[in-house]
N, C-alpha and C positions, 0 to 999 in steps of 0.2 A: 664771649657770651653777651647777648643783647639784654639790656636792662629795660627795653620797651621804648616807648615814644618819649622824646624830649618835650617837656611841658614848660620848662623855665630855664633861663640861662642868664647869669649875671657874671660880671668880671670885676673883682676888686683888686687891691694892690698886691694880693697874694696869689691871684690867679682865678681860674674859672670856678663857678659854683653852678652845678647843673642838677636839675630834678628830672627824673625819668618816671614813667608810669606804664606798667604792663597790664593794667586792668585790675589786677588783684593787689599789687604791691606798689609802694613808692620807694624810690631810691635817690639818695644824695651822692653826688660824685664831685670830686675836686679836680677832675681831669679825665682824659681818655683812658679807658680801661680800669678806672678807679671805682670803688664802691665803699663809701664811708658809712652809710646808714641804709637800713632796709626796714620798712614798716608795712605790716599787713593792714590794708585800708579798713577792712571790716572789724579788726580787733587790734588797735595800735598798742594795746597793753601786752600783747603776746610777743615776746622777744624772738627775733628771727635768726640771730647769729648764735652759733655755739659759744663763742667767746663771751658774749654778753650774758648768756644764760649761766656760764661758769662763774662769772664775776658775782652773781648773786648767791654763790655758796657762802658768802660772808654772813648771810642771814641765819646760818646755822650756828654761828659763833657769838652773835651779838644782836640785840634788839635795838637798833639805832633810833635816837630821837632827833638828832641833827647829823646831816652829812653834807659833804662838799664833793662836787664832781668837776674835775679839771678836763675840759674838752667836751663840748656839747654835741657837735654833729647834728644829726636830725632830732636829737633829744629823746631817742627811744628808751634809753635806760632811765632817764629822768621821768618820762611819762609813766613807765611801769612802776617805779618806786612811789611816785605820787599817788597812783591809783590804789596800790595794795598796802601802803603804810600810811593810813589816814592821819596819823598823829605826828608825822615826821615833818621837819623843816629842812628844805633843800637849798643849797647855794650851788649854782652852776656857773662856772667860769669859762668864757669863750672869747678867743682873740678877735674873731671876725664878726663885726656887728651884723652883717647881712646874713650870716649863718643863723643867728637868733631869729631874724625875720622869716627866713625860710622854714625853720623848725615850727614856728607858730602858724604860718600860712598853709604849709603843705603836709606837716607831720603831726598835727594835733597836739603840739606842745601846750600844756595847760597854762592859762594865765590865772595865777592863784596867789593868795596871801602867804601860802606855805612854800612858795618857790620864788627865790631871788636870783635874777640873772645879772651877772657882773661881766661887763665887757673889758677884758684885761688879758695880758700875757700871764700865763700860769705862774711863771717864776716871780714876776712882779707882784702878783697877788699873794704868793706865799711869803714873800719878804716883807710886805707892808700890811697884811691883814692882821688886825688886832682884836677881832671879835671873839665870841665864845668859841671854845674848842669843840671839835666835832667827834662823833662816835665812829664814823667811817669816812675815809677820804678815798675817792676813786681817781686814779690817773689813767686817762684814756685819750692821749694827745697824739693825733695823727694828722698828716698832710698828704698831699698827692704822692709824695715820695716814700711815705711809710711812717714809721714811729718817729716822733720828735725825740731825739737822743737825749735831751735834757732830762727826760723821764728816768733814764738809767744812771744818771750822775749821782755820786755820793752827796753833794750839796743839796740836790733836789730832794733826795730821800730824807735827808736830815731836816729839811724845811717842812716836809710833809709830817714827819714825826712830831715836830713842835706844834702842829696844828691839832693833834689828836688828844682826846682825853686819855686818862691813865690806863683804861682798858680798851682803848680804841684800836681800830684795824685799818690798815692801808691795803688797797687793792689796786694792782698795776696790771694793765693790759699791754703786754709786750709782744714781741714777735719771736718765732722759734730761733732765729739767729742770735738772740740775746740770752738763750737758755744757759744758765750757769756763768754768765759774765762775771768775772772775778770781783772787780771793784764793787759792782752793784750788790752782789750777793754778800760780800764781806761786810758792807755797810748795813744791809738788812739784818744779818745775823748778829752784828754787834749791837744794834739798837733794839731789835725786836726779839721777844722771848719765844715766839711761835711763828715760824715761817714755812709756808706750804705753797706748792706749785701745782698747776694743772695744765697739761697740754690739751689743745683742742683740735678738732678735725679740720679746721680752716688754717692751721698753722700758727695760730696765736699761742702765747704762753702766759698764763695768768698767775700772778703772784699774790698771795694773801699773807699779810704779816700782822700779827697781833702783839700789842705791847705786853700782855700777860699770857703766860702759857695756858693753853686750854686743855682741860682734862676730861672733856666729854668722851664717852665711850663710842666705839665704832657703831655699836647697836643703836645708841641713842641718836647719833648723827644720821643714821639711815632712817630712823623713825621720823626725825624732824624733817629730813629731806622729803619724805613721802607727804607729810602734812603741807609743806611749802609747795610741793609739786601740784597739789590739788588747787591751791590758791593761784599760782602763777600760770597754770595751764600747760606746762611742759614738765617732764621728769628731770629732777636734779640728780637722780641716781647715776646716770652715765658719767656726768662731770665729777660727782663725788667719788666714783670708782677710780678716776684718774688723778684725784687729789692726793699728793704725796707730801709727807714731811720732808723738808729740805735737809739733805745730808751732804756736806761738802766732801768731795773726793780728795783724799790726801795726795799731795804732790811729792813724788820721790825726789 
């Protein structure tokens, strides 16, 4: 599938960074056949990927004041959160400095006192960061080969847990091949009282994990999803319909 005309190309120590434009949308790619980010030029706040839309199901469970996002890409998720949560403070952690420049130049990533960009490896950030704890932490770390597997490791999940407030939520964008990965899920269910998963049409597998068990009724979740859908410009209901409480399958 063509992503349109190439309008920018850069090569850093990790490989290529390419921006395409098809007239209506901008795409960021880390290699041939890759699509890291997609932004609608006329409305950069309208998330284009099903997996990123599903990640914002977390807004049904908590009203965050501070959040951290690991893995910036084109910054589409950050741009949307910054727009629709005007009181929130966001820290975005990105390994590749030139990705930040591309997000600002081509994808309308805001320059704002409410947004801090940290150029660092996600694991290094988690190990060394001693700032305020956050209400939501997003893990969305991908390269041209796919998911950065550190995101599925017990030590990584434990480090994320330490960064969260007592009622905080962790949101991980994984791939379908990692669905039910035992070590990852064992760690999540050991640390978090509420673990939910959502499959997406693109093959991603989104995990939402809350430190405290959530008792909101299905009816209230649907009502809140309808309210947020009006704000975000897309319906959260399909993703909510695929959101399931994690239940480990016993091994005989």
